[in-house]
Biopython code that builds the backbone (N, CA, C, O; Angstrom):
import numpy as np
from Bio.PDB.StructureBuilder import StructureBuilder

atoms = [
    (1, "MET", "N", (-3.693, 8.508, 3.757)),
    (1, "MET", "CA", (-3.359, 7.840, 2.804)),
    (1, "MET", "C", (-3.844, 9.017, 1.853)),
    (1, "MET", "O", (-4.770, 9.726, 2.246)),
    (2, "ILE", "N", (-3.253, 9.253, 0.612)),
    (2, "ILE", "CA", (-2.718, 9.480, -0.007)),
    (2, "ILE", "C", (-2.791, 8.541, -1.381)),
    (2, "ILE", "O", (-2.299, 7.414, -1.450)),
    (3, "GLN", "N", (-3.848, 9.551, -3.002)),
    (3, "GLN", "CA", (-5.118, 8.561, -3.942)),
    (3, "GLN", "C", (-3.228, 8.994, -4.794)),
    (3, "GLN", "O", (-2.548, 9.997, -4.574)),
    (4, "HIS", "N", (-2.936, 7.946, -5.618)),
    (4, "HIS", "CA", (-2.386, 8.443, -6.447)),
    (4, "HIS", "C", (-2.937, 9.192, -8.407)),
    (4, "HIS", "O", (-2.544, 9.502, -9.531)),
    (5, "ASN", "N", (-3.490, 9.136, -7.960)),
    (5, "ASN", "CA", (-4.536, 9.614, -9.398)),
    (5, "ASN", "C", (-4.665, 11.729, -8.297)),
    (5, "ASN", "O", (-5.283, 12.585, -8.930)),
    (6, "LYS", "N", (-4.287, 12.005, -7.402)),
    (6, "LYS", "CA", (-4.063, 13.073, -6.775)),
    (6, "LYS", "C", (-3.195, 14.097, -6.602)),
    (6, "LYS", "O", (-3.190, 15.285, -6.278)),
    (7, "ILE", "N", (-2.175, 12.884, -7.060)),
    (7, "ILE", "CA", (-0.816, 13.957, -6.908)),
    (7, "ILE", "C", (-0.075, 13.515, -7.972)),
    (7, "ILE", "O", (-0.302, 12.632, -8.800)),
    (8, "SER", "N", (1.633, 14.909, -7.694)),
    (8, "SER", "CA", (1.997, 14.626, -9.262)),
    (8, "SER", "C", (3.427, 13.698, -8.983)),
    (8, "SER", "O", (4.032, 13.372, -7.962)),
    (9, "ASP", "N", (3.640, 13.442, -10.542)),
    (9, "ASP", "CA", (4.685, 11.861, -10.441)),
    (9, "ASP", "C", (6.172, 13.000, -9.136)),
    (9, "ASP", "O", (6.808, 12.594, -8.163)),
    (10, "SER", "N", (6.153, 14.351, -9.785)),
    (10, "SER", "CA", (7.936, 14.613, -8.636)),
    (10, "SER", "C", (7.358, 14.969, -7.648)),
    (10, "SER", "O", (8.226, 15.493, -6.950)),
    (11, "ASP", "N", (5.960, 15.036, -6.893)),
    (11, "ASP", "CA", (5.525, 15.344, -5.688)),
    (11, "ASP", "C", (5.788, 13.516, -5.186)),
    (11, "ASP", "O", (5.862, 13.257, -3.985)),
    (12, "LEU", "N", (5.878, 12.656, -5.987)),
    (12, "LEU", "CA", (5.950, 11.734, -5.418)),
    (12, "LEU", "C", (7.519, 11.023, -4.926)),
    (12, "LEU", "O", (8.037, 10.826, -3.827)),
    (13, "ARG", "N", (7.973, 10.750, -6.444)),
    (13, "ARG", "CA", (9.120, 10.671, -6.141)),
    (13, "ARG", "C", (9.717, 11.058, -4.619)),
    (13, "ARG", "O", (9.943, 10.077, -3.910)),
    (14, "ILE", "N", (9.899, 11.909, -4.242)),
    (14, "ILE", "CA", (10.121, 13.479, -3.562)),
    (14, "ILE", "C", (9.335, 12.630, -1.973)),
    (14, "ILE", "O", (10.069, 12.666, -0.985)),
    (15, "LYS", "N", (8.365, 12.144, -1.843)),
    (15, "LYS", "CA", (7.815, 12.011, -0.913)),
    (15, "LYS", "C", (8.174, 10.270, -0.472)),
    (15, "LYS", "O", (8.057, 9.925, 0.704)),
    (16, "ILE", "N", (8.557, 9.392, -1.417)),
    (16, "ILE", "CA", (9.542, 8.043, -1.420)),
    (16, "ILE", "C", (10.742, 8.639, -1.159)),
    (16, "ILE", "O", (11.373, 8.035, -0.292)),
    (17, "LYS", "N", (11.191, 9.442, -1.522)),
    (17, "LYS", "CA", (12.398, 9.392, -1.292)),
    (17, "LYS", "C", (13.121, 10.139, 0.734)),
    (17, "LYS", "O", (13.840, 9.722, 1.642)),
    (18, "ASN", "N", (12.318, 11.345, 0.424)),
    (18, "ASN", "CA", (12.400, 11.700, 1.907)),
    (18, "ASN", "C", (11.410, 10.474, 2.871)),
    (18, "ASN", "O", (10.652, 10.960, 3.710)),
    (19, "ALA", "N", (11.441, 8.935, 2.727)),
    (19, "ALA", "CA", (10.276, 8.117, 3.579)),
    (19, "ALA", "C", (9.194, 8.869, 4.330)),
    (19, "ALA", "O", (8.847, 8.702, 5.499)),
    (20, "GLU", "N", (8.717, 9.751, 3.412)),
    (20, "GLU", "CA", (7.118, 10.165, 3.333)),
    (20, "GLU", "C", (6.317, 8.673, 3.355)),
    (20, "GLU", "O", (5.833, 8.252, 4.405)),
    (21, "ILE", "N", (6.212, 7.795, 1.879)),
    (21, "ILE", "CA", (5.861, 7.319, 2.225)),
    (21, "ILE", "C", (6.775, 5.906, 1.678)),
    (21, "ILE", "O", (7.793, 5.796, 0.994)),
    (22, "CYS", "N", (5.830, 4.884, 2.369)),
    (22, "CYS", "CA", (5.951, 3.966, 2.858)),
    (22, "CYS", "C", (5.869, 2.479, 2.348)),
    (22, "CYS", "O", (6.779, 1.651, 2.304)),
    (23, "PHE", "N", (4.587, 2.351, 1.985)),
    (23, "PHE", "CA", (3.473, 1.468, 1.808)),
    (23, "PHE", "C", (2.310, 2.338, -0.041)),
    (23, "PHE", "O", (2.155, 3.409, -0.628)),
    (24, "GLY", "N", (2.008, 1.347, -0.087)),
    (24, "GLY", "CA", (0.878, 1.011, -1.260)),
    (24, "GLY", "C", (0.072, 0.360, -1.532)),
    (24, "GLY", "O", (0.343, -0.767, -1.945)),
    (25, "GLY", "N", (-1.246, 0.783, -1.421)),
    (25, "GLY", "CA", (-2.620, -0.704, -1.911)),
    (25, "GLY", "C", (-3.570, 0.422, -2.424)),
    (25, "GLY", "O", (-3.316, 1.617, -2.579)),
    (26, "ASN", "N", (-4.266, 0.011, -2.558)),
    (26, "ASN", "CA", (-5.239, -1.515, -4.250)),
    (26, "ASN", "C", (-6.325, -0.247, -2.796)),
    (26, "ASN", "O", (-6.324, -0.588, -1.613)),
    (27, "ARG", "N", (-6.930, 0.798, -3.167)),
    (27, "ARG", "CA", (-8.496, 0.877, -3.133)),
    (27, "ARG", "C", (-9.405, 0.698, -2.272)),
    (27, "ARG", "O", (-9.749, 0.965, -1.121)),
    (28, "LYS", "N", (-9.876, -0.209, -3.839)),
    (28, "LYS", "CA", (-10.944, -0.730, -4.473)),
    (28, "LYS", "C", (-11.087, -2.575, -3.060)),
    (28, "LYS", "O", (-11.881, -3.166, -2.327)),
    (29, "LEU", "N", (-8.908, -2.638, -3.832)),
    (29, "LEU", "CA", (-9.213, -4.165, -2.797)),
    (29, "LEU", "C", (-9.396, -4.510, -1.280)),
    (29, "LEU", "O", (-9.691, -5.434, -0.522)),
    (30, "LYS", "N", (-9.002, -3.072, -1.318)),
    (30, "LYS", "CA", (-8.340, -2.615, 0.503)),
    (30, "LYS", "C", (-6.799, -3.692, 0.969)),
    (30, "LYS", "O", (-6.591, -4.062, 2.124)),
    (31, "ILE", "N", (-6.019, -3.979, -0.047)),
    (31, "ILE", "CA", (-4.608, -4.482, 0.480)),
    (31, "ILE", "C", (-3.373, -3.150, -0.275)),
    (31, "ILE", "O", (-3.304, -2.415, -1.260)),
    (32, "TYR", "N", (-2.289, -3.620, 1.398)),
    (32, "TYR", "CA", (-1.458, -2.663, 1.143)),
    (32, "TYR", "C", (-0.570, -3.325, 0.607)),
    (32, "TYR", "O", (-0.919, -4.307, -0.049)),
    (33, "GLY", "N", (0.891, -2.982, 0.723)),
    (33, "GLY", "CA", (1.681, -3.425, 0.212)),
    (33, "GLY", "C", (3.394, -2.909, -0.105)),
    (33, "GLY", "O", (3.320, -1.687, -0.238)),
    (34, "THR", "N", (4.138, -3.129, -0.190)),
    (34, "THR", "CA", (5.809, -2.632, 0.037)),
    (34, "THR", "C", (5.974, -1.726, -1.317)),
    (34, "THR", "O", (5.291, -2.338, -2.139)),
    (35, "LEU", "N", (6.383, -0.884, -1.796)),
    (35, "LEU", "CA", (6.630, 0.062, -3.075)),
    (35, "LEU", "C", (6.769, -1.241, -4.416)),
    (35, "LEU", "O", (6.151, -1.534, -5.440)),
    (36, "LYS", "N", (8.231, -1.853, -3.490)),
    (36, "LYS", "CA", (8.273, -2.616, -4.771)),
    (36, "LYS", "C", (8.262, -3.795, -5.268)),
    (36, "LYS", "O", (9.086, -4.286, -6.039)),
    (37, "CYS", "N", (6.433, -4.706, -4.416)),
    (37, "CYS", "CA", (5.585, -5.423, -4.835)),
    (37, "CYS", "C", (5.775, -5.228, -6.211)),
    (37, "CYS", "O", (5.969, -4.129, -6.730)),
    (38, "SER", "N", (5.681, -7.028, -7.193)),
    (38, "SER", "CA", (4.822, -7.408, -8.806)),
    (38, "SER", "C", (3.657, -6.633, -8.830)),
    (38, "SER", "O", (3.604, -5.979, -9.872)),
    (39, "SER", "N", (2.509, -6.416, -7.935)),
    (39, "SER", "CA", (1.419, -7.413, -8.059)),
    (39, "SER", "C", (0.592, -5.860, -7.427)),
    (39, "SER", "O", (-0.563, -5.522, -7.687)),
    (40, "GLY", "N", (1.558, -5.134, -6.580)),
    (40, "GLY", "CA", (1.385, -3.301, -6.950)),
    (40, "GLY", "C", (1.027, -1.905, -8.063)),
    (40, "GLY", "O", (0.217, -0.998, -8.252)),
    (41, "LYS", "N", (2.635, -2.689, -8.746)),
    (41, "LYS", "CA", (3.087, -1.892, -9.541)),
    (41, "LYS", "C", (1.891, -2.240, -10.851)),
    (41, "LYS", "O", (1.719, -1.454, -11.783)),
    (42, "ARG", "N", (1.085, -3.641, -10.699)),
    (42, "ARG", "CA", (-0.002, -3.437, -11.719)),
    (42, "ARG", "C", (-0.868, -2.965, -12.026)),
    (42, "ARG", "O", (-1.258, -2.393, -13.043)),
    (43, "MET", "N", (-1.210, -3.181, -11.162)),
    (43, "MET", "CA", (-2.784, -2.421, -10.931)),
    (43, "MET", "C", (-2.921, -0.091, -11.321)),
    (43, "MET", "O", (-2.066, 0.777, -11.495)),
    (44, "LYS", "N", (-4.472, -0.088, -11.272)),
    (44, "LYS", "CA", (-4.814, 1.734, -12.476)),
    (44, "LYS", "C", (-4.657, 2.272, -11.224)),
    (44, "LYS", "O", (-4.954, 2.088, -10.044)),
    (45, "ARG", "N", (-3.977, 3.128, -12.075)),
    (45, "ARG", "CA", (-2.848, 4.182, -10.824)),
    (45, "ARG", "C", (-4.138, 4.685, -10.206)),
    (45, "ARG", "O", (-3.868, 5.067, -9.067)),
    (46, "GLU", "N", (-5.915, 4.908, -10.577)),
    (46, "GLU", "CA", (-7.105, 5.200, -9.895)),
    (46, "GLU", "C", (-7.333, 3.870, -8.638)),
    (46, "GLU", "O", (-8.434, 3.704, -8.113)),
    (47, "ASN", "N", (-6.786, 3.479, -8.480)),
    (47, "ASN", "CA", (-7.037, 2.355, -7.305)),
    (47, "ASN", "C", (-5.125, 2.222, -6.387)),
    (47, "ASN", "O", (-4.372, 1.463, -5.777)),
    (48, "ARG", "N", (-5.229, 3.195, -6.776)),
    (48, "ARG", "CA", (-3.147, 2.992, -6.516)),
    (48, "ARG", "C", (-3.180, 4.223, -4.971)),
    (48, "ARG", "O", (-3.107, 5.445, -4.842)),
    (49, "VAL", "N", (-3.332, 3.022, -4.022)),
    (49, "VAL", "CA", (-3.043, 5.109, -2.950)),
    (49, "VAL", "C", (-1.635, 4.763, -2.579)),
    (49, "VAL", "O", (-0.765, 4.088, -3.131)),
    (50, "PHE", "N", (-1.694, 5.447, -1.458)),
    (50, "PHE", "CA", (-0.020, 5.347, -0.780)),
    (50, "PHE", "C", (-0.250, 5.576, 0.427)),
    (50, "PHE", "O", (-1.327, 6.086, 0.735)),
    (51, "PHE", "N", (0.771, 5.233, 1.467)),
    (51, "PHE", "CA", (0.499, 5.370, 2.958)),
    (51, "PHE", "C", (2.350, 5.727, 3.557)),
    (51, "PHE", "O", (3.432, 5.481, 3.022)),
    (52, "LEU", "N", (1.940, 6.471, 5.028)),
    (52, "LEU", "CA", (3.265, 6.567, 5.545)),
    (52, "LEU", "C", (3.265, 5.233, 6.473)),
    (52, "LEU", "O", (4.404, 4.766, 6.456)),
    (53, "SER", "N", (2.472, 4.528, 7.200)),
    (53, "SER", "CA", (3.372, 2.933, 7.258)),
    (53, "SER", "C", (2.424, 2.178, 7.876)),
    (53, "SER", "O", (1.410, 2.800, 8.192)),
    (54, "GLU", "N", (2.466, 0.655, 8.224)),
    (54, "GLU", "CA", (1.454, -0.285, 7.989)),
    (54, "GLU", "C", (0.570, 0.370, 8.959)),
    (54, "GLU", "O", (-0.546, 0.442, 8.444)),
    (55, "LYS", "N", (0.575, 0.903, 10.193)),
    (55, "LYS", "CA", (-0.426, 1.713, 10.758)),
    (55, "LYS", "C", (-1.130, 1.440, 10.125)),
    (55, "LYS", "O", (-1.747, 0.389, 9.953)),
    (56, "GLU", "N", (-1.146, 3.183, 9.283)),
    (56, "GLU", "CA", (-1.725, 4.057, 8.528)),
    (56, "GLU", "C", (-2.957, 2.908, 7.927)),
    (56, "GLU", "O", (-4.158, 2.704, 8.103)),
    (57, "ALA", "N", (-2.056, 2.446, 7.285)),
    (57, "ALA", "CA", (-2.775, 0.965, 6.274)),
    (57, "ALA", "C", (-3.889, 0.449, 7.419)),
    (57, "ALA", "O", (-5.115, 0.556, 7.371)),
    (58, "LYS", "N", (-3.053, -0.143, 8.459)),
    (58, "LYS", "CA", (-4.739, -1.165, 8.537)),
    (58, "LYS", "C", (-5.447, 0.199, 9.267)),
    (58, "LYS", "O", (-5.645, 0.870, 8.253)),
    (59, "GLN", "N", (-5.778, 0.741, 10.005)),
    (59, "GLN", "CA", (-5.788, 1.480, 10.745)),
    (59, "GLN", "C", (-7.407, 2.766, 9.530)),
    (59, "GLN", "O", (-8.114, 3.701, 9.907)),
    (60, "ASN", "N", (-7.279, 2.044, 8.112)),
    (60, "ASN", "CA", (-7.419, 2.503, 7.318)),
    (60, "ASN", "C", (-8.746, 0.806, 6.039)),
    (60, "ASN", "O", (-9.240, 0.500, 4.954)),
    (61, "GLY", "N", (-8.660, 0.660, 6.598)),
    (61, "GLY", "CA", (-8.959, -0.960, 6.393)),
    (61, "GLY", "C", (-8.235, -1.895, 6.354)),
    (61, "GLY", "O", (-8.580, -2.960, 6.866)),
    (62, "PHE", "N", (-7.200, -1.763, 5.818)),
    (62, "PHE", "CA", (-6.253, -2.197, 4.766)),
    (62, "PHE", "C", (-5.677, -3.325, 5.172)),
    (62, "PHE", "O", (-5.062, -3.315, 6.238)),
    (63, "ARG", "N", (-5.787, -4.742, 4.241)),
    (63, "ARG", "CA", (-5.001, -6.154, 4.327)),
    (63, "ARG", "C", (-3.579, -6.855, 4.237)),
    (63, "ARG", "O", (-3.804, -7.578, 3.266)),
    (64, "PRO", "N", (-2.453, -7.091, 4.544)),
    (64, "PRO", "CA", (-1.602, -6.798, 3.603)),
    (64, "PRO", "C", (-1.266, -7.721, 3.272)),
    (64, "PRO", "O", (-1.626, -8.604, 4.050)),
    (65, "CYS", "N", (-0.216, -8.392, 1.740)),
    (65, "CYS", "CA", (-0.730, -8.496, 0.505)),
    (65, "CYS", "C", (0.155, -9.685, 1.090)),
    (65, "CYS", "O", (0.978, -9.926, 1.973)),
    (66, "GLY", "N", (-0.702, -10.413, -0.214)),
    (66, "GLY", "CA", (-0.250, -12.060, 0.580)),
    (66, "GLY", "C", (1.379, -12.421, -0.789)),
    (66, "GLY", "O", (1.860, -13.543, -0.632)),
    (67, "HIS", "N", (1.982, -11.659, -1.790)),
    (67, "HIS", "CA", (2.582, -11.646, -2.122)),
    (67, "HIS", "C", (3.920, -11.448, -1.737)),
    (67, "HIS", "O", (4.873, -12.226, -1.785)),
    (68, "CYS", "N", (3.808, -9.767, -1.172)),
    (68, "CYS", "CA", (5.037, -9.418, -0.524)),
    (68, "CYS", "C", (5.304, -9.145, 0.810)),
    (68, "CYS", "O", (6.344, -8.718, 1.311)),
    (69, "MET", "N", (3.916, -9.534, 1.492)),
    (69, "MET", "CA", (4.303, -9.259, 3.155)),
    (69, "MET", "C", (3.687, -10.897, 3.613)),
    (69, "MET", "O", (2.543, -11.237, 3.915)),
    (70, "LYS", "N", (4.443, -11.376, 3.555)),
    (70, "LYS", "CA", (3.678, -13.029, 3.471)),
    (70, "LYS", "C", (3.080, -13.787, 4.883)),
    (70, "LYS", "O", (2.142, -14.456, 5.317)),
    (71, "THR", "N", (5.022, -12.826, 5.427)),
    (71, "THR", "CA", (4.502, -12.821, 7.240)),
    (71, "THR", "C", (4.108, -12.180, 7.785)),
    (71, "THR", "O", (4.543, -11.882, 8.897)),
    (72, "GLU", "N", (2.854, -11.553, 7.112)),
    (72, "GLU", "CA", (2.383, -10.421, 7.993)),
    (72, "GLU", "C", (0.923, -10.825, 7.421)),
    (72, "GLU", "O", (0.098, -11.004, 8.317)),
    (73, "TYR", "N", (0.476, -10.992, 6.184)),
    (73, "TYR", "CA", (-0.567, -11.852, 5.535)),
    (73, "TYR", "C", (-0.510, -12.742, 5.942)),
    (73, "TYR", "O", (-1.067, -13.355, 5.032)),
    (74, "GLN", "N", (-0.255, -13.547, 6.716)),
    (74, "GLN", "CA", (-0.189, -14.737, 7.773)),
    (74, "GLN", "C", (-0.820, -14.993, 8.795)),
    (74, "GLN", "O", (-1.581, -15.910, 9.102)),
    (75, "ASN", "N", (-0.246, -13.626, 9.586)),
    (75, "ASN", "CA", (-0.444, -13.506, 10.662)),
    (75, "ASN", "C", (-1.578, -12.536, 10.833)),
    (75, "ASN", "O", (-1.953, -12.311, 11.984)),
    (76, "TRP", "N", (-2.249, -11.854, 9.694)),
    (76, "TRP", "CA", (-3.479, -11.428, 8.943)),
    (76, "TRP", "C", (-4.826, -12.950, 9.405)),
    (76, "TRP", "O", (-5.690, -13.140, 10.262)),
    (77, "LYS", "N", (-4.315, -13.607, 8.350)),
    (77, "LYS", "CA", (-4.796, -14.103, 7.662)),
    (77, "LYS", "C", (-5.726, -15.659, 9.325)),
    (77, "LYS", "O", (-6.891, -15.781, 9.704)),
    (78, "ASN", "N", (-4.991, -16.094, 9.565)),
    (78, "ASN", "CA", (-4.975, -16.458, 11.044)),
    (78, "ASN", "C", (-5.571, -15.898, 11.945)),
    (78, "ASN", "O", (-6.144, -16.323, 12.948)),
    (79, "GLY", "N", (-5.403, -14.880, 11.524)),
    (79, "GLY", "CA", (-6.421, -13.906, 13.585)),
    (79, "GLY", "C", (-7.619, -13.583, 12.874)),
    (79, "GLY", "O", (-8.547, -12.997, 13.431)),
    (80, "LEU", "N", (-7.670, -14.131, 10.992)),
    (80, "LEU", "CA", (-9.615, -14.544, 11.052)),
    (80, "LEU", "C", (-10.283, -15.471, 11.093)),
    (80, "LEU", "O", (-11.495, -15.681, 11.048)),
    (81, "ILE", "N", (-8.960, -16.343, 11.235)),
    (81, "ILE", "CA", (-9.943, -17.850, 11.064)),
    (81, "ILE", "C", (-9.932, -18.620, 12.506)),
    (81, "ILE", "O", (-10.539, -19.682, 12.644)),
]
sb = StructureBuilder()
sb.init_structure("model")
sb.init_model(0)
sb.init_chain("A")
sb.init_seg("    ")
for serial, (resi, resn, name, xyz) in enumerate(atoms, 1):
    if name == "N":
        sb.init_residue(resn, " ", resi, " ")
    sb.init_atom(name, np.array(xyz, "f"), 0.0, 1.0, " ", f" {name:<3s}", serial, name[0])
structure = sb.get_structure()
C-alpha cells in the first residue's frame, strides 16, 4: 500500500505506467476501486492510497467500490448479509 501524500507525482505516473499500481483506495473509508473511478478522483490526497492488486487491497481490509466495481461490490455485500 502506497500513500498518495508520500509519493511524488512523477513517481506515481511511472508506477501506473509500469503497472505497479492498478487500484486506488480511500484510507479512511477502507474502499478501493479502479484508477478511473470518478468517486476516487474526488477524494482528498491525504486519504488516497494505491495498491498493486485487489488481493493486496483486501489483505489491508478494504472493500470494493460500489460505483466502479459493481459486480465485486455485490459479491462482497452478499457475502456479509
